[in-house]
N, C-alpha and C positions, 0 to 999 in steps of 0.2 A: 827944682820940682818943677818950675815952669817949664824946661827944655823935656822933662817927662811927659807933661801934660801935652805938649805941643807936639810930642811923639806921637802920643795917644789920638791926638786928634788927626794927624796926618794919615795915620793908618785908617782910622776911621771912615775920612774921605776918600781914602783910594778904594774902598769898598764901593762907594757908589759912585766912583768914575770922576771926583771933581781933579781937573790938572792943576798945578801949579807949575809958572815960569821956572824954566831949566835953573836959571840962577838961583831963585830961592830954595828949590831942591837941593843945590850944591851946596848953599851956606848950611842947612840943616843938616845934611849930611857930616860936612866936616865938625860943625858942633856936637853933634849926637856921636862922633866917633871918640870925642874928648870926655865926653859923659856917660855912654854905653860900653862896656869892658866886657864882652866874652869869655876873656882869660886874663888870670892872673898866675903869673910866677912866683914861688916860694923854694929856697933851698931849706932842706926839712931838719933841723936842730933840735926839735922836742919831740917827745912822744904823742901830742895830742893837737887836733886841729879842733877850735872850739867855733861852733857855727850857729849865727844867731836865727831864731825861728820867730817869725810872726802870725798868728793865728789869721788872719786876714788876706797874709802875703798868697800871691799866685804859686801853685807849686811848680818848681822847675827841677829839670833834670840836670844834677853836675857830673862831670867827668874830672876823673884824674888821671893825667897821664905823665909818663916819664919817657923823655926823647920820642915824644909822639905815638907812644905805645900806649893802647888804652889799659888802666890797671883796677879801675873802680869806676863805678855808676850809681847813681842813686838819688832820687827824688825827696826835694825838700822845700818847704814854706820859707825859702830864704827872706830874711825880713826885709823890708824897704823901708817903712818908717818905724815904728815902735818895735822892740823886741819883747817879745813874750816869755819864753825861755831859750836857753843853749841846749844844742845836742853837741855830741863828739865825734870823732873818728880817729881811730889809734891808727898813727902814720909810722911806727916804729920801723917799719920795713923799709922806709925809704929815708933813713937816717943818711945824711951826709949828700942825698940827691937833692936833684933840682925839681920839681913837679909843676905841671900845669894844671890849672883848676879852670875847668872850662863851662860856662853857665850863661844863660841871655839874662843877666842882670847889670846894675849900674854900677860904677865905679864903688859908690859909696858903700854899696850892699857887700861888694866883694870884698873891701877893703876891711869890712867888719869881721871878718875870718882871720884868726889870729891862732899861734902856735903857743904851746905853754905844756909843762911836765903835769900839769893838774888841771881837772875838766873844770868847766865855769860852773860854780856852786859848790866846790869842793869841800867850803868850810861849813855848808847846811847839808851835805850828803846824808840821809837815812835819820835826818832832825827833822825832815819836812811836815808840816802840820798834819797832812793824810796818808804819811809814810806808815805801813803795818809795821810792827814792831817786832813779831817772832814769826811772819808769813815772808815767804822770799818776793820781792820784786826787782826789777832791774833798775840800772842807775839811769836812764833814761831811753823814753821812747815806749815802744810798744811791745807786749808777750803775748803768746797764745799756746798752741799744743806743746806739751811736752814732748821731748824726743830721747830716745835710747838712753835713760837712765841707770847705771851701771856700776859697780863697786869695783875698783881697780888699784892694787898697788897702795892699799890702805887709805884709800879716799873714795868718797862718793862722787861722781862725776854726773850732773844734770845739764840737759841740753834742752835747749825749747825753739820755737819758731819764733824770732826776733826780726822786728822793723825798728832799728835803731834811728832813725829818722824823723818820726813824728809819732803823734796821738792816734792817727788813724791807719792801718795797715796797708800796703800795697803787696798783694800777693806776688807781682813779677819781680820784686827787690827784698825778698825773705833772706833771712841770714840762720845759722844756728848758733843761737847762745849758748855760752859754756860757763859753769860755776863749780866749785870745788867745794868740799865738805869731809870733816872727819866723823862728824857726829850727826847727820842727818839735820842740823838746826842750824848752824852758822854758817853761812855761804859765802865765798871769794870769789865774785865775777871776775871771768880770765877774758881776754881777748876772743872775739868771736872764732869757734871752730871752724865754721863753713861760711863762703861768701858766695856771690854769683861767679859762674863761668860761662864758658862758650857753647854748653847744652842747655842752661838755667837755672833758674833760682832754686835752691836748696829746699825743698818741702820737708815734711816730716818723716820719721823713720825711726830706726831703732840701731842699737851697736852690739857688739859679740867681743868677747876677746878669742883671737885664734891661736889656742893653745899648743896646737899641734902642728901649724904651720900650713893648712890646708890650702890656703889662698897664695902662698908663696912671699907674702909680705914681708915675713919674718915671725920664727916664735915668739907668740905672747904677743903680738900687734895689736892695738885697739883698731877695729872695721867700725865705721859710720855706713850703714845702706841709709839710701833715701830717694826721694822721688825729687827730679829734677823737672821742674816747670818753664815751658819756653813762653814768654808772653806775647810772641807773635801768633805762633802755630795753635797755641793753648795744649800742645802733648805735655804727656807727661810720662817719663818712662823711668826706670829705677838704675841707680848708680852707686858705686861704693867708691869710699873715701878712708884712708887708711892713717895709722900713725906707729912710727917704730922710734919714738921719741918722749914715750910716756904720757902721751896725750896732749903734747904741748902746741905741735901743729901738725897739719893732715893735709895729704897729698891726695890728688884724683887718682883713680887707676885708669889706666890710659884705654883700656877696654871698653869703656863706658859709652854708650849703659848697655847693664846686662840684661835687661827686658826693657823690650817697647812691645807691649800687648795691644796698643790703640787700632790697630786694623783688625786685627783677630776679634777683640770685645767689639768693635765697632761703637766705640767709645773714648773718651779724652778721659774719663773717671779712673784711672789706673794709678794707685797712689797708695803711701804710707806701709813700706815693707816692714814687717816684725818678724825678725831672723833668732832662729836659736837652735841648739843642738838637741837632737832627740835619741838618749842612747839606746833605748829599744833597737828602734829600726838602723840605728848608724848612719843616720844622715842629718844634714841641715835643714830646717825647714822654715821654709818663708810663708807668711800669712800676707795678702797683698787684696785690697780692695778693687775689685775689676766690677765696672759696671753698675750691679745689683747686688753684689755680696761678697765674703772673703772667697779666695782662691788659695790653696794650699799647694807649694812646689815643694820638689824635693832636690838637694845638692849635695855632691860629698868634696866641691873643691872653693865653694861661696861663690865662684862665678858662673857656671853653666847651673842652668834651672829647669826641671823639666815639670810641668803643671801635671798634678794626679786628682785634684776635684775642685768642686766649687759648690759653696754653701750661701745660698740666699736669706738676706732678711737683716743683717746687719750692716752697717754704712760706717765708712773710715776709720782710719787710727784704730788698728786691731791692737788688742791684748791677748795673749793664749797662754795660759799655764796650769799645770796640775798641782791639786792641793788636797791634803789627806782630810776627811770626813770626821769633823769633831776630834783630831789631832791622832785619828786611828791610821798608820802606815799601809795598812791591810786593807783600806778602804779609801781609794782615791779618786777623784772625777777631775775632769778637765772643765775650765771654764773658758768661755770664748765672749769678748766685748767687743765692742764698736767705740766710737767716739763719744756718744752718749752713756748714760751709766746703765743703759739697756745690757743684759748678759744671758746668755743660755748654758747651761751644764749637761755634760754629756761625754762620750769616749772618744777617743783618739786612737787609729792604729797607727801612726806615723803617715799616712795618706789622704786620711778621710774622719773630718767630723760628725759623728752621729749624737745629736741632741736627744737628751732625755728628760727635758723641762719645758715649758711654754717659756717664752721672752720676760724676762724678769727685772726689777732695777734693784739697785744698792745704795743709790740717793734720789731723793725726792726733789720734783720740781718745785721749787718755789711758789711760782702762779704761773698761769698761763703767759703773761702779758712778757714775764721777763724768761722763760724756758728754763734750761738747764744751765744754772751759775757753775756747775760743774761741767767739764767736758773735756774730752781726748785726754784721758788719764793713762799714763804707763807705769808699769812696776819694775823695781830694778834687777838687772840680771846679774848674776856671779854673787849673790849676796853671801857674805861669808858664814852666816849662821842661819842659811836657809829661810829664813823670814820671805815672805811676799810684801814688799811693801810698795805702795803705790804714791805717784803724787799726779796733781791735774792743775789743767789749767784753771784759773778761778775767774769768771767772765764778769768783772766787777771795774768799774773805773774810779778813777782817783781825781777828783776834780779840783781845777786849778795846780795840779802837779805836774813835772817836766816828764811825768812817765804813767801809765796806765796798763790795766789787766795786772794780774797776780799769779803766784803758784800756790795751790792750797796744802794746809799742811801735811806732812807725810802720813799717811795711815797703813794700816796691817791687814791683808785681806785674811780671812778666814773661812773656811765652810762649816756650816752648823745644821743640826738637824733639829727643825721645827715642825710643829703639827702639821704645819702645810707643806712640806718636804724640805730637802736640804736650800739653803740659801747662804749665799755669799754676804758676808758683814764686813764692815770697815771700822776700826777703831785707830786713835791717836797711838803712835808708835810709842814707846813705853820710855825713849829718851826724852820726852817733853818734861819729866821731872827733875831735869838738871835746868829747866828754866825758871821753876819755883822759887821764888825770892821770900817775902812776906807771907806767912800763911793764916789761917783763920779755919778753925773749926767750932760747930756746934751739933751736939745730938739731942733728939726727942724736942725742938723746938716749934713752936706755936710760929705761923706765918706772921704774926703782930711780931712776936719777939724778932723774929729771924729779919723782917724789914727794920726794925729798930738798930740791928749791928749791921747790917749791909747799908744803910746810909752812912756808915764811917769810916765805909771804903772809897776811895775816889773812881772814879771811872776812870779807864784803863786799860791796858793787855791786863785779860783774866782769865784762870783756868778754872770751870766752876764744876763742882762733883754734888749731886744730891741721891739720898735714898729716899723715897717717899712711898706712902700707900695710900691710894686714893680713894678716899668713901664712895660708896657707888652713888650714882647719878650726880656727882661732882667734875668739877673744873678746875685746872690748877694753870695760870699764864705766867709767863716770864718777860718782863718787861727791862729793856736797858734803854737809858738816855732817852724816855718818851716813846719808844718803839717798841711793838710787841716783837719778840724773837719767836715765841710758840706758845700754841694753846692746845694744852692736853686735856683729852676727858676722858673719864672713867671706863667708856663700854670699847675705847682702843687700846685700852692698856690691859698689863697682865694681871691677874685676881692676885692681890697679897703686893709684895715691895717691888719697886720698879724703881730703874735709875737712868740718870739725866747726866748727861756730861757737855759742857759747855765751852769752847773756845771762843774768847771775845778779842777781836784786834779793832784796828781803828775804824777799819771799812766795813768787816766781815765777821760773821758768826758763822761758827761752824757745831752742829748740835747733832749728839750721838744719844739715841733714846735705847733703853735695855740691851747694853753693852752692842750698840751697832747694828741690833734687829731695824732700825729705822736710822736714817743718817741725811740731815739736811743742810745744806750752805744757804745763808740769809745776807743778803748786802746790808749794811748799815748806812742809813744818810752821813753826808757829810758834816752837818752841824753839830756843833759843841753845845752841851749844858752841863751843869753839876749833877745831874740826875744819873746815878749809877744801876745797878742792877736792884730790881724789885720782886717782888712775887704776890700775886693774887690770886685769890680762892673764891668760887662762886657762892660757897657756903661756911659760915663760921665754923670752927671747930677743927679746922685741918691741920696736921701737924706734921711736920718734916722729919725724918728719922734722923738724918744726917745729913749735914750741908758742909762741904768743905770750898774754901775761896783761895785761890793763890795768884797772890801780884806776880806778875811776869817780869822776867831780865828782858832786855831787849836782846835780838841776834845780832845787833849792830854795833854793841859795845865794843867790841875787839875786831871789828872790820875796819878796812881801809876807807 
């Protein structure tokens, strides 16, 4: 520690031109070389490198090389003193080889990095105090935009923007995280699908199954379309990666980038390609954020793309799909939305989107300070039952955890006719019932009696359903662990019976009013107490028609 402080002192004095005798500088250099090590060599014999992180440590760029060739680089707050948590890097591809880890750090810091076949903290993984129990979260690090969710060979594949090296993202070093599920509930996190390459960091995008081998990578290959971001030039260009081994590994297309429109658009904001096959026009369609809105491209081979139109007014992470109105397949409309829950309804002829509605929202802002807790949702491609199921980034932190942010529970989109026009609504997928454990149900119960029953249910992951008719000029509030979830007043509800559905997890509440006519995401504070769910009404005599509470199983029970 003395040498480290001496080093810092000499560096600081050099800035103000204080000169030391040559013999003293030489002695310091010899001692310093024994303490500061920019490189450590390791022969890889295990799956993971476990890397210690310190909250107060300076961010350092770590490089992993084999025979002098760079294979990986990432920034990390490599712990110098106390260790706050551990991250990991899967080094399976280097097994049997000697790697060099290069970073400006002390020998002590570098020597704390160790190999193992389990990540540090595996014994408590998914059992941490603030770990959501039926919402997907990553093992370590940061997650944000959902990318290219797709159903492929009897599995749901979920991809997302990942920064596995800390709790604050770095856009120049993003990965594509990857997890699979057979039921949309229980997810197994796999090695990253995409890392950095020479073109840049893989940002958001989408995936398709090339059933007819239009791109030439192989019949039924899975293709990932993504934006590559160059952290030096800030350019954003569009690229392809593909898999011919059942989405186990992905290779970059040698002709990347397939679109570079920065100069044409006079903007670096060209990103988030959303791709799908449009049967009426017999073309592949790409929806791409460019500068101030969404551009629509056509292609027959998934490599060469021709721009057809541009639509202003929505921002990044586009999703675009057609849905039947009220389940009527003879009456379908197209839905276009961007990163926020804002969307528009209209028609699409294969080249141009024509809106037929104003800009609408399918999820409410929690408040002006927090903004949209739901962001960058994407719907699953290639669904076997033609449902339109989406998952979204939940912009929610998890204090004192080795991970942050989350993926919200999967919901099914439908289009419904309302007195105000056609609206997009979201409801939890039907699979949620498989997580029901112990159930409680009451009918025609007063609020006072309901609260007496609710005190017997311990706080924990819950699925709550209510049917109620709110008396005129009355209000009803729902409170969980002392925090208000929502306050409903009669003039904002239907005349007659209303419904309310609440998903309660460790750090989040998702609230659905009147079968998704209103959808709200609420952050739950990390503090814990014994207060469970409670209902309050402004006036006496309010009755709940039906109340169901289900204690939920953890989705991690069968997870490694």
